[in-house]
C-alpha positions as CSV (number, residue, x, y, z in Angstrom):
1,M,-28.1,50.9,5.5
2,P,-26.5,48.2,7.7
3,A,-28.8,45.6,9.1
4,S,-29.9,46.1,12.7
5,T,-28.1,44.1,15.3
6,T,-30.9,44.3,17.8
7,K,-32.1,40.8,18.8
8,P,-35.8,40.1,18.6
9,P,-37.6,39.8,21.9
10,R,-37.7,36.4,23.5
11,I,-41.1,35.4,24.8
12,A,-42.1,32.5,27.0
13,V,-45.8,31.4,26.9
14,L,-47.1,28.9,29.6
15,A,-50.5,27.4,28.7
16,D,-52.6,24.6,30.3
17,S,-54.9,23.8,27.3
18,D,-55.1,24.0,23.6
19,T,-57.3,27.1,23.6
20,R,-55.1,28.9,26.1
21,W,-52.0,28.0,24.1
22,K,-53.7,29.5,21.0
23,W,-54.6,32.7,22.9
24,G,-51.2,33.0,24.6
25,A,-49.1,32.5,21.5
26,L,-51.3,34.7,19.3
27,T,-51.4,37.4,22.0
28,A,-47.6,37.3,22.2
29,G,-47.4,38.2,18.5
30,R,-50.0,41.0,18.8
31,I,-48.4,42.8,21.7
32,T,-44.7,42.5,21.0
33,P,-43.2,46.0,20.4
34,G,-41.0,46.5,17.3
35,P,-41.2,47.0,13.5
36,A,-44.1,45.1,12.0
37,V,-43.4,42.2,9.6
38,E,-45.9,39.8,8.0
39,S,-46.4,36.9,10.4
40,G,-47.2,34.3,7.7
41,A,-49.9,32.9,9.8
42,G,-52.8,34.8,8.4
43,D,-53.2,37.1,11.3
44,G,-51.6,40.3,9.8
45,P,-48.4,42.1,10.5
46,Q,-46.6,41.7,13.8
47,A,-43.2,42.2,15.3
48,A,-40.5,39.6,14.9
49,F,-39.9,37.6,18.1
50,V,-38.6,34.3,19.4
51,L,-41.4,32.2,21.0
52,D,-40.7,29.4,23.5
53,G,-43.9,27.5,24.4
54,F,-44.4,25.5,27.6
55,L,-47.5,23.3,28.2
56,L,-48.4,22.8,31.8
57,R,-48.8,19.1,32.5
58,G,-52.3,18.3,33.6
59,R,-55.7,16.9,32.7
60,A,-56.1,19.3,29.7
61,T,-52.5,19.1,28.3
62,P,-53.2,19.3,24.5
63,T,-52.5,16.3,22.3
64,A,-50.4,16.5,19.1
65,R,-53.6,16.6,17.0
66,Q,-55.0,19.5,19.0
67,L,-51.7,21.5,18.7
68,A,-51.6,20.9,15.0
69,E,-55.3,22.1,14.7
70,V,-54.4,25.3,16.6
71,G,-51.7,26.0,13.9
72,V,-49.6,28.4,16.0
73,R,-45.9,28.3,15.4
74,A,-43.3,28.2,18.1
75,D,-39.5,28.1,18.1
76,S,-39.7,25.5,20.8
77,L,-42.5,23.7,22.6
78,R,-42.4,21.2,25.5
79,E,-44.5,19.9,28.4
80,V,-43.5,20.9,31.9
81,T,-44.6,20.9,35.5
82,A,-45.0,24.2,37.4
83,V,-41.7,23.7,39.2
84,E,-39.9,22.9,36.0
85,F,-41.2,26.0,34.4
86,L,-40.1,28.2,37.3
87,R,-36.6,26.7,37.2
88,E,-36.4,27.5,33.5
89,M,-37.5,31.1,34.2
90,G,-34.8,31.4,36.8
91,E,-32.1,30.1,34.5
92,E,-33.0,31.6,31.2
93,Q,-33.4,35.2,30.1
94,Y,-36.7,36.3,28.6
95,D,-38.1,39.7,27.7
96,M,-41.8,38.7,28.2
97,V,-43.7,35.9,29.9
98,V,-47.3,35.2,29.0
99,L,-49.3,33.2,31.5
100,A,-52.2,31.6,29.6
101,L,-53.6,29.7,32.5
102,V,-56.7,29.4,34.8
103,G,-56.7,31.9,37.6
104,G,-55.2,29.6,40.2
105,G,-52.4,28.7,37.9
106,V,-51.6,32.4,37.2
107,Q,-51.6,33.1,40.9
108,A,-49.2,30.2,41.7
109,M,-46.8,31.3,38.9
110,L,-46.9,34.9,40.0
111,H,-45.7,33.9,43.5
112,G,-43.2,31.4,42.1
113,L,-41.8,33.9,39.6
114,K,-41.5,36.6,42.3
115,R,-39.3,34.2,44.2
116,V,-37.0,33.0,41.3
117,W,-36.5,36.6,40.2
118,E,-36.0,38.2,43.6
119,N,-32.2,38.7,43.1
120,R,-32.4,39.9,39.5
121,A,-31.6,43.4,38.6
122,K,-34.0,43.2,35.6
123,R,-36.9,40.8,35.1
124,P,-39.3,40.0,32.2
125,V,-42.6,41.7,31.7
126,V,-45.4,39.4,32.8
127,I,-48.7,39.4,30.9
128,T,-52.0,37.5,31.5
129,G,-55.6,37.7,30.6
130,Y,-58.6,35.7,29.5
131,V,-59.2,33.4,26.5
132,G,-62.7,34.7,25.7
133,V,-65.9,36.0,27.2
134,V,-65.7,36.5,31.0
135,Y,-69.2,35.5,32.2
136,E,-68.5,33.9,35.6
137,K,-66.2,34.2,38.6
138,L,-65.3,37.7,37.7
139,A,-63.9,38.8,41.1
140,D,-62.3,35.5,41.8
141,G,-60.6,35.2,38.5
142,L,-59.4,38.8,38.4
143,L,-57.9,38.8,41.9
144,L,-56.1,35.6,41.0
145,R,-54.5,37.3,38.1
146,H,-53.6,40.5,40.0
147,G,-49.9,41.0,40.2
148,A,-49.1,40.7,36.5
149,D,-47.7,43.8,34.8
150,L,-50.5,43.6,32.3
151,V,-53.9,42.1,32.8
152,L,-55.4,42.1,29.3
153,A,-59.1,42.9,28.8
154,N,-60.6,41.8,25.5
155,S,-63.0,44.7,25.2
156,R,-63.9,48.1,26.5
157,Q,-66.6,46.6,28.6
158,D,-64.2,44.1,30.2
159,A,-61.6,46.8,30.9
160,E,-64.2,48.9,32.8
161,R,-65.4,45.8,34.8
162,F,-61.8,44.7,35.6
163,R,-60.8,48.1,36.9
164,A,-64.0,48.4,39.0
165,V,-63.2,45.1,40.7
166,Y,-59.6,46.0,41.5
167,E,-60.4,49.5,42.7
168,G,-63.3,48.0,44.8
169,V,-60.9,45.9,46.9
170,G,-58.3,48.6,47.1
171,A,-55.9,46.9,44.6
172,D,-53.9,48.7,41.9
173,A,-55.8,48.7,38.7
174,S,-53.1,50.1,36.5
175,A,-52.2,46.7,35.0
176,V,-55.6,46.5,33.2
177,T,-55.0,47.1,29.5
178,E,-57.7,47.0,26.8
179,V,-57.0,44.8,23.8
180,A,-59.1,42.4,21.7
181,L,-59.3,38.7,21.1
182,P,-56.1,37.9,19.2
183,F,-57.7,35.3,16.9
184,L,-60.3,37.7,15.4
185,G,-59.7,37.9,11.7
186,G,-60.6,36.3,8.4
187,A,-62.4,37.6,5.3
188,P,-65.7,39.5,5.8
189,Y,-68.9,37.7,5.0
190,P,-69.6,38.0,1.3
191,G,-73.2,37.1,1.4
192,E,-75.2,33.9,1.0
193,R,-73.4,31.0,-0.5
194,D,-74.6,27.8,-2.3
195,P,-75.2,25.6,-0.4
196,Y,-76.3,27.8,2.4
197,T,-74.3,26.6,5.5
198,V,-75.4,26.7,9.1
199,V,-72.7,26.1,11.7
200,F,-73.4,25.1,15.3
201,A,-70.4,25.9,17.6
202,A,-70.5,23.3,20.3
203,Q,-69.0,23.9,23.8
204,P,-67.4,21.3,26.1
205,S,-69.3,22.2,29.2
206,V,-72.3,24.3,28.2
207,P,-74.9,22.9,28.6
208,G,-73.6,20.3,31.0
209,N,-76.4,17.7,31.2
210,R,-77.5,15.0,28.8
211,R,-81.1,16.2,28.4
212,D,-80.1,19.7,27.3
213,R,-77.3,18.5,25.0
214,M,-79.6,16.0,23.3
215,Y,-82.2,18.7,22.9
216,L,-79.8,21.0,21.1
217,L,-78.6,18.1,18.9
218,E,-82.1,17.0,18.0
219,R,-83.0,20.6,17.1
220,L,-79.9,20.9,14.9
221,V,-80.8,17.6,13.1
222,R,-84.4,18.8,12.8
223,H,-83.2,22.0,11.2
224,A,-81.2,20.0,8.7
225,R,-84.4,18.0,7.8
226,L,-86.5,21.1,7.5
227,H,-84.0,22.6,5.1
228,P,-82.6,19.8,2.9
229,G,-80.9,22.3,0.6
230,R,-78.7,23.6,3.4
231,R,-75.5,22.2,4.8
232,V,-75.7,21.9,8.6
233,L,-72.4,21.5,10.4
234,L,-71.8,20.6,14.1
235,K,-68.4,22.1,14.8
236,L,-66.7,20.1,17.6
237,R,-63.8,21.3,19.7
238,S,-62.2,17.9,20.5
239,R,-62.3,14.2,19.7
240,P,-63.4,11.7,22.4
241,G,-60.6,11.3,25.0
242,E,-59.2,14.8,24.4
243,H,-59.8,17.7,26.8
244,T,-59.9,21.4,26.1
245,T,-60.2,24.3,28.6
246,H,-63.2,22.6,30.1
247,I,-64.1,19.0,30.9
248,E,-66.5,17.4,28.4
249,E,-68.4,14.6,30.1
250,L,-70.9,14.0,27.3
251,P,-69.3,14.4,23.9
252,Y,-71.7,15.3,21.1
253,Q,-70.0,12.6,18.9
254,K,-71.4,9.9,21.1
255,L,-74.8,11.5,21.4
256,A,-75.1,12.0,17.7
257,G,-74.6,8.2,17.2
258,K,-78.1,7.7,18.7
259,L,-79.8,9.8,16.0
260,A,-80.6,9.1,12.4
261,A,-79.3,12.3,10.8
262,P,-80.0,13.4,7.2
263,D,-77.2,13.5,4.6
264,N,-76.9,17.3,4.9
265,F,-75.9,17.1,8.5
266,Q,-72.2,16.7,9.3
267,L,-69.8,16.7,12.2
268,V,-66.6,18.7,11.6
269,Y,-63.4,19.5,13.4
270,G,-60.6,21.9,12.5
271,H,-59.7,25.6,12.8
272,M,-62.8,27.7,13.6
273,G,-61.7,30.3,11.1
274,E,-61.7,27.8,8.3
275,V,-65.2,26.6,9.2
276,L,-66.4,30.2,9.4
277,D,-65.1,30.7,5.8
278,R,-68.1,28.7,4.6
279,A,-70.7,29.8,7.2
280,D,-73.9,31.7,6.4
281,L,-75.2,31.4,9.9
282,L,-73.3,30.7,13.2
283,V,-75.4,29.3,16.0
284,T,-74.2,28.8,19.6
285,V,-75.2,28.9,23.2
286,S,-72.4,31.2,24.3
287,S,-69.2,30.2,22.5
288,T,-66.5,32.8,21.8
289,A,-67.0,31.7,18.2
290,A,-69.9,34.2,18.2
291,L,-67.5,37.1,18.6
292,E,-65.4,35.7,15.7
293,S,-68.5,35.4,13.6
294,L,-69.7,38.9,14.5
295,H,-66.2,40.3,13.7
296,R,-66.6,38.9,10.1
297,R,-70.2,40.2,9.9
298,I,-71.6,36.6,9.6
299,P,-75.2,36.4,10.8
300,T,-74.9,35.1,14.4
301,A,-77.6,33.6,16.7
302,V,-77.2,33.0,20.4
303,L,-79.8,30.4,21.5
304,T,-82.5,31.2,24.1
305,D,-84.1,27.7,24.0
306,L,-82.6,26.7,27.4
307,G,-83.2,30.2,28.9
308,V,-81.0,33.2,29.2
309,R,-78.9,32.3,32.2
310,E,-75.6,33.0,33.9
311,Q,-75.0,29.3,34.1
312,L,-75.1,29.1,30.3
313,G,-73.1,32.3,29.7
314,N,-75.6,33.5,27.1
315,H,-76.6,36.3,29.4
316,H,-73.4,38.0,28.2
317,F,-75.2,38.6,24.9
318,V,-78.1,40.5,26.4
319,G,-78.4,43.7,24.3
320,S,-76.5,42.2,21.4
321,G,-79.5,41.7,19.1
322,C,-78.3,38.1,18.6
323,L,-80.6,36.2,21.0
324,A,-82.9,33.8,19.1
325,S,-84.6,30.4,19.4
326,W,-84.5,27.4,17.1
327,D,-88.1,28.0,16.3
328,Q,-87.2,31.5,15.0
329,L,-84.2,30.2,13.1
330,D,-86.3,27.4,11.5
331,A,-88.7,30.0,10.3
332,G,-86.0,32.0,8.6
333,H,-85.1,34.6,11.2
334,R,-81.6,36.2,10.9
335,P,-80.5,38.2,14.0
336,V,-79.2,41.7,13.3
337,P,-76.5,42.7,15.8
338,D,-76.7,46.0,17.8
339,E,-73.7,48.1,16.6
340,E,-73.2,49.9,19.9
341,W,-73.1,46.5,21.7
342,V,-70.7,45.1,19.2
343,S,-68.4,48.1,19.5
344,R,-68.0,47.5,23.3
345,Q,-67.0,43.9,22.9
346,G,-63.6,44.3,21.2
347,V,-64.9,42.8,18.0
348,A,-63.3,45.6,15.9
349,T,-59.6,44.9,16.1
350,D,-58.0,47.9,14.3
351,G,-55.4,49.4,16.6
352,A,-56.7,47.3,19.5
353,F,-53.2,46.2,20.6
354,D,-51.4,49.5,20.2
355,A,-51.8,50.6,23.8
356,A,-50.5,47.2,25.0
357,R,-47.4,47.4,22.7
358,E,-46.6,50.9,23.8
359,R,-46.9,50.0,27.5
360,I,-44.7,46.9,27.1
361,A,-42.1,48.9,25.2
362,K,-41.9,51.3,28.2
363,L,-41.7,48.5,30.7
364,L,-39.0,46.7,28.8
365,A,-36.8,49.8,29.2
366,L,-37.2,49.9,33.0
367,P,-35.9,47.9,35.9
368,L,-39.2,46.5,37.1
369,P,-40.1,46.2,40.8
370,P,-40.9,42.7,42.3
371,L,-44.2,41.2,41.4
372,T,-46.9,42.1,43.9
373,P,-50.0,39.9,43.8
374,Y,-53.1,41.0,45.7
375,Y,-53.2,37.7,47.6
376,T,-50.4,37.1,50.1
377,P,-50.0,34.8,53.1
378,A,-51.0,37.8,55.1
379,T,-54.1,38.9,53.2
380,A,-55.4,35.4,52.3
381,P,-53.9,32.9,54.8
382,G,-56.9,30.5,54.5
383,Y,-56.9,30.5,50.6
384,L,-53.5,31.0,49.1
385,P,-51.4,28.2,50.7
386,A,-53.8,25.4,49.4
387,L,-53.9,27.1,46.0
388,L,-50.2,27.2,45.6
389,A,-49.8,23.6,47.0
390,R,-51.8,22.3,44.0
391,H,-48.7,23.3,41.9
392,H,-46.3,22.0,44.5
393,L,-45.4,25.4,45.8
394,A,-45.0,26.7,49.4
395,P,-46.7,29.9,50.5
396,D,-43.4,31.8,49.7
397,G,-43.4,30.5,46.1
398,S,-40.6,27.9,46.7
399,P,-41.0,24.3,45.7
400,L,-42.5,22.0,48.3
401,P,-40.4,18.9,49.4
402,G,-41.0,16.1,46.9
403,A,-42.0,18.4,44.1
404,P,-41.4,17.0,40.6
405,S,-37.8,17.6,39.4
406,H,-36.6,18.4,35.9
407,D,-33.0,17.1,36.6
408,R,-33.6,14.1,34.4
409,A,-36.0,13.4,31.6
410,P,-38.8,10.9,32.2
411,G,-37.9,7.4,31.1
412,P,-40.1,5.3,28.8
413,V,-41.9,3.6,31.7
414,R,-42.7,6.9,33.4
415,Q,-43.9,8.3,30.1
416,L,-46.2,5.3,29.5
417,T,-47.5,5.5,33.1
418,R,-48.2,9.2,32.7
419,R,-50.1,8.7,29.4
420,A,-52.0,5.8,30.9
421,A,-53.0,7.9,34.0
422,R,-54.2,10.7,31.8
423,A,-56.2,8.4,29.7
424,A,-57.7,6.8,32.8
425,Y,-58.7,10.2,34.1
426,R,-60.4,11.2,30.8
427,Q,-62.1,7.8,30.7
428,G,-63.4,8.4,34.2
429,V,-64.7,11.9,33.3
430,Q,-66.4,10.9,30.1
431,R,-67.7,7.4,31.0
432,V,-67.7,6.5,34.7
433,A,-68.7,9.8,36.2
434,P,-71.9,10.3,34.2
435,V,-73.0,6.7,35.0
436,I,-72.4,7.3,38.7
437,R,-74.3,10.5,38.5
438,R,-77.3,8.9,36.8
439,M,-77.3,6.1,39.4
440,G,-77.4,8.7,42.1
441,E,-80.5,10.2,40.6
442,L,-82.5,7.0,40.7
């Protein structure tokens, strides 16, 4: 039989942080229609495709170390501004575009893409969604993502909520498509290991104040002292000076330096899946790592010590059976998840991406209409212009005068200035801002 001459789909992923790059790139592999082949990345079979990665220049642009830790392959990967990305989309031919951005970034790109594709007979399929648990700004975030061809929901519960929001404001809800988190995987939990390993999954912004973060750190160290035969790991998302999806003003690394920890306590970095390979108990406040852990049937605890509050995001786990306190965990309690709750959270991934692949295959065969976001200069004249201006776009999606140009590559001086400015910003966030805040509380 002769080899097929059909070219693999070409996909562009635009991301603004390391976690969103991971979500966007892995999602691209999961939802691409076509004959399945082994990906070679440990995430099961997926269709062959060409992946061009674009990292949106900003405060959370991932470093080379963060990208290496994510471990997602790309055929090309480069840093761009919003205007540069839109020019690329106007000049190059893609089959799919995945927008792995915060809501405001998605909305800006939808308007910009609508403009650059306005004279095209056939445009790419546009996909967006969320990196993890959606526990805040539900309506705001969803309406900013409206207009994409597919708005991915990571669970049945999210799909129902998303459709209710769109229908409630009179917007088309047909783009909502149920999938699952693309990075769920790994070997099922085999049972207790030796040494028994407790992993605390830290989060950059939850909790946000020094008192609460020190409390959690002290309890983790105390657990290590109470159980000297256990290995207690503090899993960190980034090193000082790096940013992820959220700003981290008080890195645990610096707080940990103030404590005398026992030898069985350790700070670790790296791929969450590899850390979970040795975990016997996953503890967190509200990290998406809890869903990864539940998927693998690892005992999982969502802490109640600081309350069950929307601000912390642990309210999402009400009904899960996973809520517990450090006192309970110190005494040997192991939460047992509620199976019905788990089934609604997209934790079981078998066939979860089939509907998305089928829908995209149909859309790829059609001449698609122009993108139609819910927000327009007519429906949101007091909101949309400022939102687009953050990305140097006018209300019609065109570049504003003076917007960054990609006509020439930045020279060495400009590159050094950019890196210095980014370092200064991060220094201000992690060192200066907390000091000023404490002074204001005196």
